[in-house]
N, C-alpha and C positions, 0 to 999 in steps of 0.2 A: 332527251335533254334539248330544250329549245334555247336558242340564242339569236341575237339580232346583230347584223353587220351592215355597214354602208360601204359601197364600193362600185368599181367600174368593171363591166363585163369585157374581158379582153379576148375570150375565145369561146366558141360554141361548137358543139358536135351534136347533130341530129341523131336520135336513136328511136328505133321502131317507127310507129306512125306519127305520134304526136309528142314524144318525150324529147328533152333537150338536156345535154350535159353542158353546164356553164362553168367557166373559170372566172372567178371574181377577184379582182385586185382590191383588197379591202383596207380600210384605215386601221382596223384593229388587229388583223391576223395575217397580213400579207396576202399572197395568192392562195386561194382555196377553190376546190372543185366540188360541185354539188349537182345532183340530178333533179331536174324540174319536171315532174310528171304532168303530162298533158299541156305543157307550156306552148306548144305549137298550134294548139287548137284555137280557132278564131274566137271561141267563146271563153277562153281561159283568161283569168285575171293576171296571170303571170306573163302573158304574151309580150306586152310592150317592154317590160323591165328585164326580160331575159334575152334580148337581142344584143348582138355584138355592138360595142361602143356605148351602151346604155349605162347610166349612173343611177343607182337607186338604193333603197333600203330593202334588206332581205332578212326574213325570218327563216332560220335553218334548224334542222334537227338531225341528230346523229342516230343511226341505226346500225349496230355492228361497227364496221370500220368505214362506213360510207355516210356522206352527208346528203341531205335531201332539202329541197326548197319547199317550205310550207307556204310562205307568202312572199310576194315581190311587189314593191311599190316604186314606180318610176319617178325619178327626180329630174333627169335631163337625158334626152335621147340623142343629142348632137345630130339630128336628122339631116341638116344641110351639108354634112360631110359627103353625103351621097349625091350631091348635085353635080359634081364633076368626077370623072374617072381618075384624074390626077390626085384630087383630094382624098378619094376613097383608097387609092393605092398607097398614099402616104400614111393614112390612118392604119391600114393593114400592116405596113412596115413597123410602125410604132407599137402596134399590138403584139407583133411577133417578138420584138425586142423585150417588151414587158414580160411576155411568157417565158423568155429565156433567162431574164435576170432577177425576177421576183421570187422570193422564197416565203416560207411560212413564218414571217415575222413582220411587224409593222414597219413601214417606210413611208411616212406621211408626205415627206417632201417629194418623193418620186411620184406618188399619187397626185399631189397638187400640180406638179409639172405636167403630168399626163393629161389631166383635166384642162389645164390652161392651153395645152397644145391642141387638143381636139377642138376646144372652143375657137382657137385662132384659125384652124382649118375651116371650121363651119362658117365663121363670120367673114372670111376672105379679106381680112384687113392687112395682112402681110403676105409677102411672097412665100410660096411653098418651100423654096430653097432656104430662106431665112428660118422658117419654122422648123424645118428638118434639122438644120445645122445646130440651132439653139438646143433642140431636144437632145441631140446626140452628145454634145459636149457637156451639157448640164447633167444628163444621165450618167455619163462616165464619171463625173465628179461626185455625184450622190452615192454611187455604188462603190466608191473607194479608189477610183483612178484619177483623182484630180491632178491635172498637170500644172506646172509652174510656168506661166506664160507672161508674167509681168516684167521681169528683168532677165537679161542675159545671165545664164547660170555661171558664167566665168567672171565677167567684169562688172556685172550688175548694171550695165547700161540699159536704157529703155527707149532709145530713139533709133530711127532708121529701119532698114529691112532686117529680118531675122530668119533663121533656119530652125524649124520645129523638128526636134528629135521625137518621132512618134512613139517609139518603144520606151525611150527614156523619160518622156513626159517633161522635157525641158526645152528652152529655146536658147539659141546662140546667135550673137550679133555677127554682122558680116566681117567686121574687123577681126574678131576672135576666130571666126571660121577661116579667113584668109591666112591668119597666123598659123593655125593648125595644119593647113594644107602645106605651108612651107616647112614646118618643123617635123610633121609626121607623114608627109606625102599622102594626105587624104585625097580622095577624088575631087577634082576642081568643079565638076558638074554635080550639084546636089541631086539631080534626077537619076544619077547612077545608083543611088541607094533608095530602095523602096520605102524606107522608114524615115526619110527626110523630106519635108515639104517647105516651100518658101512662104513666109508671112510678110506681107506689106505692113506698114504701121497701122493702117485701118483694120486689116484682118486680125492683127495681134490684139488691138484694143477691143475688137468685137469678141474675140475669145475670152478675154478677161472680163468683159461686161457680162457675157452669157454665163460665166462661171459664178460670179460674185454678186450679181444684182439681185434685188428682191424678186421673188417668183412672180409677183403681180406686175412687174415692169420688165420682165426678162426679154420681151420682144421689142421694147421701145428704144430702138436705135436705128440710124440710117447708115448705109454704106453705098459706095459707088459699085458699079457692075463688076469691076475687076477685083475690088476688095471682097465683094460677096463671093466671087468665084474661089478666091484663095481661102476665105473663111470656111466655106462649105466643104471644100476639099479636105482641109485640115481636120474639121470636126468629124467628118465621116471616116477618114482613115484612122483617126485616133481611136474612136469607139470600136471599129471593127477589129483593129489590131489588138486592143486590150481584151476583147471578147474572144478573139482567136478564130473567127470565121465570118463569112458574109451571110446574106439572107436571100431567099428566093423572092420575097416580097420587095426587097430593095431592087433586085434585077427587074421586076415588073414595073416598079415606079420609074426607074430610069428609062424603060422602053416607052411607057406612055408619055413621059416628058419629052421624048424625042419626036 
């Protein structure tokens, strides 16, 4: 049985001398894995479209319980991702997240976000910290962990500094936090709790924008260096805590950034 899909190669495993197992995040079926015979051969028509981070059209066929790549046509290679080790490290982190959260069902918004993110890395128009943070918080929102970061969850205030409850997915204004400390004897230092992080007004607005803005404009905002630091920290901690673990590719990204 032949069928055609369009998608992004998020993982590859080389097999034997010239074969390649590819995991494709598709528009139609979510993440699927298929074996591309001879794809690593320099003469193969499948070579360009079966490399990691490539977006293309794929004609697949099923034989028993396995899928095989019959044809592969490249649409976009995102080749410039490989121009810097930092950009490549970030792309690998994104691919590992996608491998972890994608399932065998369509999730077009997550695929669109992934393509926009790789494009942003390749073109170098935004800082990698911004690209990473936007991808993290929007991914969390798409897969069912959307936080409520517009208003204080107690008094519905929206001005000033806030405390972001990472596990609860809500924010609390400083006045309500101070009141809770007095009434319940909560820790006065928010850093005593690993699931609470501080949000400046700019960082809070950036989270809201990254969550709710149209995908084609998701990176189109500006932040000061301090606001970016708080925004990045909040987005990373939120996604990792919702998923329940960290990633080796994230550790490598942090290392090369240093």
